Biopython code that builds the backbone (N, CA, C, O; Angstrom):
import numpy as np
from Bio.PDB.StructureBuilder import StructureBuilder

atoms = [
    (1, "MET", "N", (-11.563, -63.432, 196.515)),
    (1, "MET", "CA", (-11.138, -62.602, 195.209)),
    (1, "MET", "C", (-10.731, -63.580, 193.891)),
    (1, "MET", "O", (-10.264, -64.687, 193.621)),
    (2, "LYS", "N", (-11.208, -62.460, 193.331)),
    (2, "LYS", "CA", (-11.020, -63.544, 192.063)),
    (2, "LYS", "C", (-10.270, -62.652, 190.627)),
    (2, "LYS", "O", (-10.069, -61.444, 190.497)),
    (3, "SER", "N", (-10.008, -63.693, 189.767)),
    (3, "SER", "CA", (-8.594, -63.056, 189.139)),
    (3, "SER", "C", (-9.348, -63.050, 187.799)),
    (3, "SER", "O", (-10.043, -64.008, 187.461)),
    (4, "ILE", "N", (-9.121, -61.415, 186.676)),
    (4, "ILE", "CA", (-10.028, -61.960, 186.021)),
    (4, "ILE", "C", (-8.988, -61.480, 184.559)),
    (4, "ILE", "O", (-8.309, -60.469, 184.380)),
    (5, "TYR", "N", (-9.322, -63.155, 183.338)),
    (5, "TYR", "CA", (-8.121, -62.392, 182.239)),
    (5, "TYR", "C", (-9.095, -61.224, 181.086)),
    (5, "TYR", "O", (-10.311, -61.134, 180.920)),
    (6, "VAL", "N", (-7.702, -60.295, 180.315)),
    (6, "VAL", "CA", (-8.330, -59.274, 180.770)),
    (6, "VAL", "C", (-7.448, -59.511, 178.738)),
    (6, "VAL", "O", (-6.240, -59.302, 178.851)),
    (7, "GLY", "N", (-7.714, -59.747, 177.682)),
    (7, "GLY", "CA", (-6.920, -59.766, 176.303)),
    (7, "GLY", "C", (-7.479, -58.766, 175.560)),
    (7, "GLY", "O", (-8.377, -57.972, 175.840)),
    (8, "ASN", "N", (-6.754, -58.931, 174.470)),
    (8, "ASN", "CA", (-6.796, -58.167, 172.882)),
    (8, "ASN", "C", (-6.765, -56.587, 174.086)),
    (8, "ASN", "O", (-7.834, -56.238, 174.586)),
    (9, "LEU", "N", (-5.628, -55.897, 174.368)),
    (9, "LEU", "CA", (-5.565, -55.114, 175.007)),
    (9, "LEU", "C", (-4.874, -54.253, 174.113)),
    (9, "LEU", "O", (-4.278, -55.033, 173.369)),
    (10, "PRO", "N", (-4.626, -53.158, 173.779)),
    (10, "PRO", "CA", (-3.507, -52.284, 172.668)),
    (10, "PRO", "C", (-1.814, -52.677, 173.598)),
    (10, "PRO", "O", (-1.641, -52.727, 174.816)),
    (11, "PHE", "N", (-0.929, -52.871, 172.631)),
    (11, "PHE", "CA", (-0.120, -52.834, 173.179)),
    (11, "PHE", "C", (0.776, -51.522, 174.019)),
    (11, "PHE", "O", (1.903, -51.432, 174.507)),
    (12, "SER", "N", (-0.003, -50.918, 173.925)),
    (12, "SER", "CA", (0.422, -49.193, 174.555)),
    (12, "SER", "C", (0.011, -48.991, 176.128)),
    (12, "SER", "O", (0.511, -48.250, 176.973)),
    (13, "ALA", "N", (-1.654, -50.402, 176.267)),
    (13, "ALA", "CA", (-2.378, -49.616, 177.484)),
    (13, "ALA", "C", (-0.839, -49.972, 178.646)),
    (13, "ALA", "O", (-0.005, -50.867, 178.511)),
    (14, "THR", "N", (-0.909, -49.032, 179.599)),
    (14, "THR", "CA", (-0.452, -49.248, 180.833)),
    (14, "THR", "C", (-1.472, -50.030, 181.845)),
    (14, "THR", "O", (-2.659, -50.261, 181.620)),
    (15, "GLU", "N", (-0.474, -50.502, 183.415)),
    (15, "GLU", "CA", (-1.775, -50.814, 184.602)),
    (15, "GLU", "C", (-1.751, -50.117, 185.034)),
    (15, "GLU", "O", (-2.308, -50.502, 186.062)),
    (16, "THR", "N", (-1.316, -48.234, 185.341)),
    (16, "THR", "CA", (-2.496, -47.638, 185.777)),
    (16, "THR", "C", (-3.673, -47.271, 184.615)),
    (16, "THR", "O", (-4.494, -46.489, 185.096)),
    (17, "GLU", "N", (-3.956, -47.620, 183.260)),
    (17, "GLU", "CA", (-4.719, -47.305, 182.738)),
    (17, "GLU", "C", (-5.858, -48.124, 182.514)),
    (17, "GLU", "O", (-6.919, -47.612, 182.157)),
    (18, "VAL", "N", (-5.712, -49.676, 182.737)),
    (18, "VAL", "CA", (-5.880, -50.708, 183.185)),
    (18, "VAL", "C", (-7.183, -50.702, 184.610)),
    (18, "VAL", "O", (-8.330, -51.150, 184.621)),
    (19, "ARG", "N", (-6.298, -49.921, 185.797)),
    (19, "ARG", "CA", (-6.968, -49.911, 186.825)),
    (19, "ARG", "C", (-8.042, -49.039, 186.706)),
    (19, "ARG", "O", (-9.146, -49.084, 187.248)),
    (20, "ASP", "N", (-7.621, -48.321, 186.006)),
    (20, "ASP", "CA", (-8.416, -47.212, 186.621)),
    (20, "ASP", "C", (-9.904, -47.165, 185.263)),
    (20, "ASP", "O", (-10.771, -46.291, 185.288)),
    (21, "LEU", "N", (-9.860, -48.282, 184.231)),
    (21, "LEU", "CA", (-11.146, -48.695, 183.807)),
    (21, "LEU", "C", (-11.964, -49.730, 184.394)),
    (21, "LEU", "O", (-13.158, -49.916, 184.161)),
    (22, "PHE", "N", (-10.634, -50.912, 185.798)),
    (22, "PHE", "CA", (-11.738, -51.338, 186.215)),
    (22, "PHE", "C", (-12.241, -50.897, 187.463)),
    (22, "PHE", "O", (-13.130, -51.429, 188.126)),
    (23, "ALA", "N", (-11.246, -49.332, 187.861)),
    (23, "ALA", "CA", (-11.650, -49.219, 189.093)),
    (23, "ALA", "C", (-14.032, -49.089, 189.425)),
    (23, "ALA", "O", (-14.982, -49.516, 190.082)),
    (24, "ALA", "N", (-13.608, -48.184, 188.347)),
    (24, "ALA", "CA", (-14.818, -47.941, 187.710)),
    (24, "ALA", "C", (-16.329, -49.161, 188.424)),
    (24, "ALA", "O", (-17.476, -48.721, 188.503)),
    (25, "HIS", "N", (-16.044, -50.331, 188.765)),
    (25, "HIS", "CA", (-16.490, -51.520, 188.995)),
    (25, "HIS", "C", (-16.189, -51.950, 190.445)),
    (25, "HIS", "O", (-16.930, -52.734, 191.039)),
    (26, "GLY", "N", (-15.093, -51.424, 190.993)),
    (26, "GLY", "CA", (-14.892, -52.122, 192.226)),
    (26, "GLY", "C", (-13.524, -51.843, 192.635)),
    (26, "GLY", "O", (-12.843, -51.410, 191.705)),
    (27, "THR", "N", (-12.961, -51.953, 193.664)),
    (27, "THR", "CA", (-12.017, -52.502, 194.983)),
    (27, "THR", "C", (-11.226, -53.464, 193.714)),
    (27, "THR", "O", (-11.501, -54.611, 193.361)),
    (28, "VAL", "N", (-9.968, -52.371, 193.106)),
    (28, "VAL", "CA", (-8.841, -53.437, 191.771)),
    (28, "VAL", "C", (-7.493, -53.276, 193.338)),
    (28, "VAL", "O", (-7.003, -52.317, 193.934)),
    (29, "GLU", "N", (-7.354, -54.856, 193.454)),
    (29, "GLU", "CA", (-6.358, -55.531, 194.067)),
    (29, "GLU", "C", (-5.105, -55.401, 193.653)),
    (29, "GLU", "O", (-4.177, -54.897, 194.286)),
    (30, "SER", "N", (-5.077, -55.969, 192.325)),
    (30, "SER", "CA", (-3.401, -55.942, 191.823)),
    (30, "SER", "C", (-4.055, -56.144, 189.729)),
    (30, "SER", "O", (-5.179, -56.354, 189.274)),
    (31, "VAL", "N", (-2.852, -55.966, 189.112)),
    (31, "VAL", "CA", (-2.985, -55.123, 187.424)),
    (31, "VAL", "C", (-1.790, -55.684, 187.733)),
    (31, "VAL", "O", (-0.993, -55.232, 188.555)),
    (32, "ARG", "N", (-1.570, -57.311, 186.650)),
    (32, "ARG", "CA", (0.180, -57.624, 186.085)),
    (32, "ARG", "C", (-0.436, -57.442, 184.533)),
    (32, "ARG", "O", (-1.399, -58.134, 184.203)),
    (33, "LEU", "N", (0.107, -56.565, 183.674)),
    (33, "LEU", "CA", (0.460, -56.935, 182.060)),
    (33, "LEU", "C", (1.361, -57.676, 181.970)),
    (33, "LEU", "O", (2.244, -57.658, 182.828)),
    (34, "MET", "N", (1.396, -58.398, 181.085)),
    (34, "MET", "CA", (2.422, -59.896, 180.591)),
    (34, "MET", "C", (3.447, -59.451, 179.710)),
    (34, "MET", "O", (3.216, -59.050, 178.569)),
    (35, "THR", "N", (4.374, -59.505, 180.133)),
    (35, "THR", "CA", (5.747, -59.146, 178.944)),
    (35, "THR", "C", (6.085, -60.083, 178.732)),
    (35, "THR", "O", (5.890, -60.891, 179.640)),
    (36, "ASP", "N", (6.837, -60.661, 177.377)),
    (36, "ASP", "CA", (7.342, -61.802, 176.710)),
    (36, "ASP", "C", (8.214, -61.408, 177.601)),
    (36, "ASP", "O", (8.373, -60.214, 177.854)),
    (37, "ARG", "N", (8.697, -62.095, 178.022)),
    (37, "ARG", "CA", (11.021, -62.462, 178.674)),
    (37, "ARG", "C", (11.354, -62.639, 178.303)),
    (37, "ARG", "O", (12.257, -63.294, 178.824)),
    (38, "ASP", "N", (11.458, -62.545, 176.876)),
    (38, "ASP", "CA", (13.383, -62.381, 176.511)),
    (38, "ASP", "C", (13.302, -60.896, 175.397)),
    (38, "ASP", "O", (14.342, -60.402, 174.960)),
    (39, "THR", "N", (11.814, -60.286, 175.029)),
    (39, "THR", "CA", (12.032, -58.952, 174.971)),
    (39, "THR", "C", (11.220, -57.936, 175.537)),
    (39, "THR", "O", (11.188, -56.780, 175.116)),
    (40, "GLY", "N", (10.191, -58.621, 177.038)),
    (40, "GLY", "CA", (10.597, -57.134, 177.082)),
    (40, "GLY", "C", (9.183, -56.444, 176.763)),
    (40, "GLY", "O", (8.660, -55.658, 177.552)),
    (41, "ARG", "N", (8.439, -56.918, 175.159)),
    (41, "ARG", "CA", (7.374, -56.362, 175.109)),
    (41, "ARG", "C", (6.017, -57.420, 175.917)),
    (41, "ARG", "O", (5.913, -58.521, 176.459)),
    (42, "PRO", "N", (4.833, -55.786, 175.418)),
    (42, "PRO", "CA", (3.923, -56.730, 175.653)),
    (42, "PRO", "C", (3.666, -56.954, 175.158)),
    (42, "PRO", "O", (4.058, -56.649, 174.032)),
    (43, "ARG", "N", (2.372, -58.027, 175.454)),
    (43, "ARG", "CA", (2.310, -59.698, 174.993)),
    (43, "ARG", "C", (0.081, -59.122, 174.645)),
    (43, "ARG", "O", (-0.735, -59.829, 174.053)),
    (44, "GLY", "N", (-0.098, -58.205, 175.058)),
    (44, "GLY", "CA", (-1.507, -58.228, 175.023)),
    (44, "GLY", "C", (-2.627, -58.805, 175.896)),
    (44, "GLY", "O", (-3.778, -59.050, 175.534)),
    (45, "PHE", "N", (-2.008, -59.005, 177.288)),
    (45, "PHE", "CA", (-3.079, -59.308, 177.514)),
    (45, "PHE", "C", (-2.604, -59.222, 179.290)),
    (45, "PHE", "O", (-1.487, -58.902, 179.695)),
    (46, "GLY", "N", (-3.646, -59.557, 180.038)),
    (46, "GLY", "CA", (-3.332, -59.143, 181.621)),
    (46, "GLY", "C", (-3.871, -60.143, 182.619)),
    (46, "GLY", "O", (-4.131, -61.335, 182.452)),
    (47, "PHE", "N", (-3.983, -59.355, 183.734)),
    (47, "PHE", "CA", (-4.554, -60.058, 185.000)),
    (47, "PHE", "C", (-5.098, -59.034, 185.996)),
    (47, "PHE", "O", (-4.371, -58.524, 186.849)),
    (48, "VAL", "N", (-6.329, -58.761, 185.871)),
    (48, "VAL", "CA", (-7.009, -58.313, 187.200)),
    (48, "VAL", "C", (-7.467, -58.739, 188.147)),
    (48, "VAL", "O", (-8.372, -59.483, 187.771)),
    (49, "GLU", "N", (-7.396, -58.738, 189.473)),
    (49, "GLU", "CA", (-7.865, -59.303, 190.687)),
    (49, "GLU", "C", (-9.061, -58.070, 191.321)),
    (49, "GLU", "O", (-9.049, -56.849, 191.483)),
    (50, "MET", "N", (-9.977, -59.117, 191.534)),
    (50, "MET", "CA", (-11.057, -58.193, 192.046)),
    (50, "MET", "C", (-11.365, -58.904, 193.512)),
    (50, "MET", "O", (-11.043, -60.020, 193.919)),
    (51, "ALA", "N", (-12.231, -57.660, 194.257)),
    (51, "ALA", "CA", (-13.285, -59.338, 194.985)),
    (51, "ALA", "C", (-14.598, -59.637, 194.327)),
    (51, "ALA", "O", (-15.146, -59.022, 193.413)),
    (52, "ASP", "N", (-14.916, -60.498, 194.850)),
    (52, "ASP", "CA", (-15.493, -61.786, 193.429)),
    (52, "ASP", "C", (-17.255, -60.944, 193.325)),
    (52, "ASP", "O", (-18.011, -61.371, 192.452)),
    (53, "GLY", "N", (-17.697, -59.914, 194.160)),
    (53, "GLY", "CA", (-18.725, -58.948, 193.761)),
    (53, "GLY", "C", (-18.561, -58.381, 192.384)),
    (53, "GLY", "O", (-19.200, -58.693, 191.379)),
    (54, "ASP", "N", (-17.230, -57.158, 192.543)),
    (54, "ASP", "CA", (-16.644, -56.761, 192.408)),
    (54, "ASP", "C", (-16.678, -56.854, 190.459)),
    (54, "ASP", "O", (-17.187, -56.151, 189.586)),
    (55, "ALA", "N", (-15.901, -58.027, 190.464)),
    (55, "ALA", "CA", (-15.677, -58.910, 189.648)),
    (55, "ALA", "C", (-16.606, -59.224, 188.260)),
    (55, "ALA", "O", (-16.528, -58.891, 187.078)),
    (56, "ALA", "N", (-17.605, -60.125, 189.141)),
    (56, "ALA", "CA", (-18.322, -60.167, 188.336)),
    (56, "ALA", "C", (-19.659, -58.939, 187.462)),
    (56, "ALA", "O", (-20.305, -58.817, 186.421)),
    (57, "ARG", "N", (-19.481, -58.458, 188.426)),
    (57, "ARG", "CA", (-19.783, -56.553, 187.583)),
    (57, "ARG", "C", (-19.086, -56.229, 186.707)),
    (57, "ARG", "O", (-19.600, -55.857, 185.651)),
    (58, "ALA", "N", (-17.527, -56.269, 186.880)),
    (58, "ALA", "CA", (-17.150, -55.477, 185.473)),
    (58, "ALA", "C", (-16.738, -56.361, 184.736)),
    (58, "ALA", "O", (-15.938, -55.956, 183.892)),
    (59, "ILE", "N", (-17.024, -57.698, 184.710)),
    (59, "ILE", "CA", (-16.486, -58.814, 183.035)),
    (59, "ILE", "C", (-17.292, -58.167, 182.946)),
    (59, "ILE", "O", (-17.116, -56.956, 182.806)),
    (60, "GLN", "N", (-18.588, -58.768, 182.996)),
    (60, "GLN", "CA", (-20.030, -57.981, 181.953)),
    (60, "GLN", "C", (-20.281, -56.931, 181.788)),
    (60, "GLN", "O", (-21.231, -56.679, 181.047)),
    (61, "ALA", "N", (-19.726, -56.133, 182.249)),
    (61, "ALA", "CA", (-19.674, -54.506, 182.104)),
    (61, "ALA", "C", (-18.354, -54.247, 180.944)),
    (61, "ALA", "O", (-18.199, -53.435, 180.033)),
    (62, "LEU", "N", (-17.746, -55.068, 181.342)),
    (62, "LEU", "CA", (-16.141, -54.549, 180.340)),
    (62, "LEU", "C", (-15.815, -55.943, 179.062)),
    (62, "LEU", "O", (-14.687, -55.877, 178.574)),
    (63, "ASN", "N", (-16.496, -56.839, 178.667)),
    (63, "ASN", "CA", (-16.744, -57.705, 177.989)),
    (63, "ASN", "C", (-16.991, -56.824, 176.674)),
    (63, "ASN", "O", (-18.026, -56.180, 176.507)),
    (64, "GLY", "N", (-15.764, -56.869, 175.612)),
    (64, "GLY", "CA", (-16.558, -56.552, 174.303)),
    (64, "GLY", "C", (-16.116, -54.406, 174.401)),
    (64, "GLY", "O", (-16.103, -53.714, 173.383)),
    (65, "VAL", "N", (-15.942, -54.063, 175.265)),
    (65, "VAL", "CA", (-15.964, -52.120, 175.564)),
    (65, "VAL", "C", (-14.669, -52.171, 174.300)),
    (65, "VAL", "O", (-13.838, -53.056, 174.096)),
    (66, "ASP", "N", (-14.815, -51.298, 173.824)),
    (66, "ASP", "CA", (-13.524, -50.484, 173.446)),
    (66, "ASP", "C", (-12.395, -50.132, 174.335)),
    (66, "ASP", "O", (-12.473, -49.845, 175.529)),
    (67, "PHE", "N", (-11.150, -50.203, 173.468)),
    (67, "PHE", "CA", (-10.072, -49.496, 174.970)),
    (67, "PHE", "C", (-8.770, -49.709, 173.631)),
    (67, "PHE", "O", (-8.176, -50.595, 173.018)),
    (68, "GLY", "N", (-8.852, -48.460, 173.719)),
    (68, "GLY", "CA", (-7.911, -47.948, 173.268)),
    (68, "GLY", "C", (-8.190, -48.285, 171.077)),
    (68, "GLY", "O", (-7.278, -48.087, 170.275)),
    (69, "GLY", "N", (-8.613, -48.434, 170.955)),
    (69, "GLY", "CA", (-9.613, -48.680, 169.539)),
    (69, "GLY", "C", (-8.970, -50.620, 168.901)),
    (69, "GLY", "O", (-8.331, -51.186, 168.014)),
    (70, "ARG", "N", (-9.516, -50.791, 169.782)),
    (70, "ARG", "CA", (-8.971, -53.155, 170.407)),
    (70, "ARG", "C", (-11.149, -53.178, 171.316)),
    (70, "ARG", "O", (-11.831, -52.265, 171.781)),
    (71, "SER", "N", (-11.376, -54.429, 171.166)),
    (71, "SER", "CA", (-12.627, -54.715, 171.546)),
    (71, "SER", "C", (-12.040, -55.723, 172.830)),
    (71, "SER", "O", (-11.763, -56.895, 172.573)),
    (72, "LEU", "N", (-11.909, -55.299, 173.914)),
    (72, "LEU", "CA", (-11.270, -55.976, 174.969)),
    (72, "LEU", "C", (-12.200, -57.517, 175.472)),
    (72, "LEU", "O", (-13.408, -57.487, 175.709)),
    (73, "ARG", "N", (-11.400, -58.713, 175.555)),
    (73, "ARG", "CA", (-12.057, -59.624, 175.638)),
    (73, "ARG", "C", (-11.805, -60.400, 177.070)),
    (73, "ARG", "O", (-10.733, -60.868, 177.455)),
    (74, "ILE", "N", (-13.291, -60.418, 177.879)),
    (74, "ILE", "CA", (-12.991, -60.462, 179.629)),
    (74, "ILE", "C", (-13.237, -61.296, 180.083)),
    (74, "ILE", "O", (-14.360, -61.545, 179.643)),
    (75, "ASN", "N", (-12.802, -62.519, 181.186)),
    (75, "ASN", "CA", (-13.680, -63.216, 181.834)),
    (75, "ASN", "C", (-12.815, -63.976, 182.654)),
    (75, "ASN", "O", (-11.586, -63.996, 182.597)),
    (76, "GLU", "N", (-13.850, -64.847, 183.724)),
    (76, "GLU", "CA", (-12.956, -65.121, 184.964)),
    (76, "GLU", "C", (-11.307, -65.930, 184.366)),
    (76, "GLU", "O", (-11.034, -66.708, 183.452)),
    (77, "ALA", "N", (-10.594, -65.315, 185.326)),
    (77, "ALA", "CA", (-9.340, -66.482, 184.703)),
    (77, "ALA", "C", (-9.259, -67.158, 185.078)),
    (77, "ALA", "O", (-9.317, -67.099, 186.306)),
    (78, "GLN", "N", (-9.003, -68.743, 184.313)),
    (78, "GLN", "CA", (-8.498, -70.403, 184.861)),
    (78, "GLN", "C", (-7.363, -70.216, 185.310)),
    (78, "GLN", "O", (-6.470, -69.391, 185.115)),
    (79, "PRO", "N", (-7.598, -71.636, 186.333)),
    (79, "PRO", "CA", (-5.664, -71.950, 186.425)),
    (79, "PRO", "C", (-4.801, -72.753, 185.468)),
    (79, "PRO", "O", (-5.011, -73.915, 185.120)),
    (80, "LYS", "N", (-3.956, -72.089, 185.152)),
    (80, "LYS", "CA", (-2.770, -72.556, 184.127)),
    (80, "LYS", "C", (-3.353, -74.021, 184.152)),
    (80, "LYS", "O", (-4.190, -74.283, 185.016)),
    (81, "GLY", "N", (-2.995, -74.908, 183.332)),
    (81, "GLY", "CA", (-3.131, -76.405, 183.268)),
    (81, "GLY", "C", (-1.680, -76.593, 182.675)),
    (81, "GLY", "O", (-0.890, -75.867, 182.071)),
    (82, "LYS", "N", (-1.694, -78.509, 183.335)),
    (82, "LYS", "CA", (0.068, -78.702, 182.330)),
    (82, "LYS", "C", (-0.385, -78.616, 181.195)),
    (82, "LYS", "O", (-1.296, -78.999, 180.462)),
    (83, "ARG", "N", (1.211, -77.518, 181.290)),
    (83, "ARG", "CA", (1.299, -77.884, 179.158)),
    (83, "ARG", "C", (2.484, -78.570, 179.427)),
    (83, "ARG", "O", (3.240, -78.736, 180.384)),
    (84, "PRO", "N", (2.377, -78.966, 178.078)),
    (84, "PRO", "CA", (3.473, -80.302, 177.230)),
    (84, "PRO", "C", (4.467, -79.150, 177.200)),
    (84, "PRO", "O", (4.244, -77.961, 176.972)),
    (85, "ALA", "N", (5.930, -79.933, 177.555)),
    (85, "ALA", "CA", (7.048, -79.631, 177.170)),
    (85, "ALA", "C", (7.501, -78.899, 175.720)),
    (85, "ALA", "O", (7.195, -79.417, 174.646)),
    (86, "ARG", "N", (8.305, -77.565, 175.806)),
    (86, "ARG", "CA", (8.693, -77.644, 174.691)),
    (86, "ARG", "C", (9.956, -78.319, 173.825)),
    (86, "ARG", "O", (11.080, -78.809, 173.933)),
    (87, "ARG", "N", (9.204, -78.067, 173.155)),
    (87, "ARG", "CA", (10.683, -78.475, 171.850)),
    (87, "ARG", "C", (11.077, -77.612, 171.275)),
    (87, "ARG", "O", (10.392, -76.661, 170.899)),
    (88, "TRP", "N", (12.613, -77.801, 171.025)),
    (88, "TRP", "CA", (12.973, -76.864, 169.962)),
    (88, "TRP", "C", (14.022, -76.962, 168.811)),
    (88, "TRP", "O", (14.155, -76.031, 168.016)),
]
sb = StructureBuilder()
sb.init_structure("model")
sb.init_model(0)
sb.init_chain("A")
sb.init_seg("    ")
for serial, (resi, resn, name, xyz) in enumerate(atoms, 1):
    if name == "N":
        sb.init_residue(resn, " ", resi, " ")
    sb.init_atom(name, np.array(xyz, "f"), 0.0, 1.0, " ", f" {name:<3s}", serial, name[0])
structure = sb.get_structure()
């Protein structure tokens, strides 16, 4: 199973629309669109989980594709690294 980063999503994108876009390239296990924790507004990116072979095909086919007037940035998701503490 691979996690795919999907960036530059239009703020109006829904999980169903993203699932349908990726489903054309294989079986989609899950879709998560990220939202701001304070406002609940979309952040313009998300993650899609697919089987390894399906993920590779989807990344190649969909990177740079126009979706809702925006050019998608799609690649294999990288694990979160250690981030510096927030300073307020």
